[in-house]
C-alpha positions as CSV (number, residue, x, y, z in Angstrom):
1,X,0.0,0.1,0.1
2,X,1.7,3.2,-1.2
3,X,1.0,6.8,-0.6
4,X,-0.4,7.3,-4.3
5,X,-3.0,4.3,-3.5
6,X,-4.0,6.2,-0.4
7,X,-4.4,9.4,-2.0
8,X,-6.8,7.6,-4.8
9,X,-8.9,6.0,-1.9
10,X,-9.1,9.3,-0.1
11,X,-10.7,10.9,-3.5
12,X,-13.1,8.0,-3.5
13,X,-13.9,8.5,0.1
14,X,-14.4,12.1,-0.6
15,X,-17.0,11.0,-3.5
16,X,-18.7,8.9,-1.4
17,X,-19.4,11.6,1.3
18,X,-20.3,14.2,-1.2
19,X,-23.8,14.9,0.4
20,X,-22.4,14.6,4.0
21,X,-19.4,17.2,4.3
22,X,-19.3,16.7,8.1
23,X,-18.8,13.0,7.8
24,X,-16.2,13.6,5.6
25,X,-14.2,15.8,7.6
26,X,-14.7,13.7,10.7
27,X,-13.2,10.5,8.3
28,X,-10.0,12.8,7.7
29,X,-9.7,13.6,11.3
30,X,-10.2,10.2,12.1
31,X,-7.6,9.0,9.5
32,X,-5.1,11.7,10.4
33,X,-5.4,11.2,14.2
34,X,-5.1,7.7,13.7
35,X,-1.8,8.1,11.8
36,X,-0.3,10.5,14.5
37,X,-1.3,7.9,17.3
38,X,0.3,5.3,15.2
39,X,3.4,7.0,14.7
40,X,3.6,7.8,18.5
41,X,3.2,3.8,19.4
42,X,4.9,2.6,16.8
43,X,2.0,0.9,14.5
44,X,2.2,1.0,10.7
45,X,1.1,4.5,9.9
46,X,-0.6,3.5,6.5
47,X,-2.4,0.8,8.2
48,X,-4.1,3.2,10.6
49,X,-4.5,6.0,8.1
50,X,-6.3,3.7,5.6
51,X,-8.5,2.1,8.5
52,X,-9.3,5.7,9.8
53,X,-10.2,6.7,6.1
54,X,-12.3,3.5,6.0
55,X,-13.9,3.3,9.4
56,X,-17.3,4.9,8.3
57,X,-17.6,3.7,4.9
58,X,-20.9,2.3,5.4
59,X,-22.4,4.7,7.6
60,X,-24.6,6.2,5.1
61,X,-26.9,3.2,5.0
62,X,-30.0,3.1,6.8
63,X,-30.7,0.7,9.8
64,X,-32.5,-1.6,7.5
65,X,-30.1,-1.5,4.5
66,X,-27.1,-2.5,7.0
67,X,-29.3,-5.5,8.5
68,X,-29.9,-6.4,4.8
69,X,-26.2,-6.0,3.7
70,X,-25.3,-8.2,6.7
71,X,-27.7,-11.0,6.5
72,X,-27.0,-11.3,2.5
73,X,-23.3,-11.6,3.3
74,X,-23.6,-13.7,6.2
75,X,-22.0,-11.3,8.6
76,X,-23.1,-12.2,12.3
77,X,-25.6,-9.7,14.1
78,X,-25.8,-9.7,17.9
79,X,-28.9,-9.3,19.8
80,X,-27.3,-5.8,21.0
81,X,-26.6,-5.0,17.2
82,X,-30.6,-6.1,16.2
83,X,-31.6,-3.7,18.9
84,X,-29.1,-0.8,18.0
85,X,-28.5,-1.2,14.2
86,X,-26.4,1.5,13.5
87,X,-23.4,-0.5,15.2
88,X,-23.5,-2.6,12.1
89,X,-22.2,0.4,10.1
90,X,-18.7,-1.1,11.3
91,X,-18.9,-4.7,10.4
92,X,-20.6,-3.7,7.1
93,X,-17.8,-0.9,6.9
94,X,-15.3,-4.0,7.2
95,X,-16.9,-6.0,4.6
96,X,-16.9,-2.8,2.0
97,X,-13.4,-2.3,2.8
98,X,-12.4,-5.9,1.5
99,X,-15.0,-5.7,-1.4
100,X,-15.5,-2.4,-2.7
101,X,-12.2,-0.9,-1.9
102,X,-9.9,-3.9,-2.2
103,X,-8.4,-3.8,1.2
104,X,-7.3,-7.4,1.9
105,X,-5.5,-6.6,5.2
106,X,-7.1,-8.3,8.1
107,X,-5.5,-5.9,10.5
108,X,-7.0,-3.0,9.0
109,X,-10.4,-4.7,8.5
110,X,-10.8,-5.4,11.9
111,X,-9.8,-1.9,12.8
112,X,-12.7,-0.7,11.2
113,X,-15.0,-3.7,12.4
114,X,-14.4,-2.8,16.2
115,X,-14.0,1.0,16.0
116,X,-17.5,1.4,17.4
117,X,-17.7,-1.5,19.9
118,X,-14.4,-2.4,20.5
119,X,-13.7,-6.0,22.1
120,X,-11.4,-7.7,24.7
121,X,-8.1,-8.0,23.6
122,X,-7.9,-5.2,20.8
123,X,-4.5,-5.0,18.9
124,X,-2.9,-1.8,18.9
125,X,-4.1,-0.8,15.5
126,X,-7.6,-1.6,16.5
127,X,-7.2,0.8,19.9
128,X,-5.9,3.4,17.7
129,X,-9.0,3.7,15.5
130,X,-11.2,3.4,18.2
131,X,-9.7,6.0,20.1
132,X,-9.1,8.3,17.1
133,X,-12.9,8.0,16.4
134,X,-13.8,9.0,19.8
135,X,-11.5,11.8,19.9
136,X,-11.9,13.1,16.7
137,X,-15.6,14.6,16.4
138,X,-16.3,17.2,14.0
139,X,-16.9,19.9,13.5
140,X,-15.7,20.9,16.8
141,X,-16.0,24.4,18.3
142,X,-12.6,25.0,17.0
143,X,-13.1,23.9,13.8
144,X,-16.3,26.3,13.4
145,X,-14.2,29.4,14.5
146,X,-11.3,28.9,12.2
147,X,-13.7,28.3,9.1
148,X,-15.4,31.6,9.6
């Protein structure tokens, strides 16, 4: 995975979020925060940036669509996810990372899969994307002031 591929992926993600600019900027913030945390903790920065970039790639689907995507692709749905189907965007996102964006790296896909719920024994990459998503909420009051 090289910088040229990541830049192409970034353009693709921007196109996907044309109608939701706040989601796009959140995604960029999570990708950049993930890369910074990766650098600090000795984790592969490209993997962290890529996982952050794709972590919400299924966020634009409705609850019903997420259930359908998961059921039709044999992705397990827990009872908690049936009660809160928006959580499925993470599992669907991991699926799309592989099928739509050509990501065949299990570490990246797992970081996307667990960025909302976490799980015991998370890898450093999974922890980084999980934390980056919690840390980076956009637009922050600071972002709003700077854009005026």
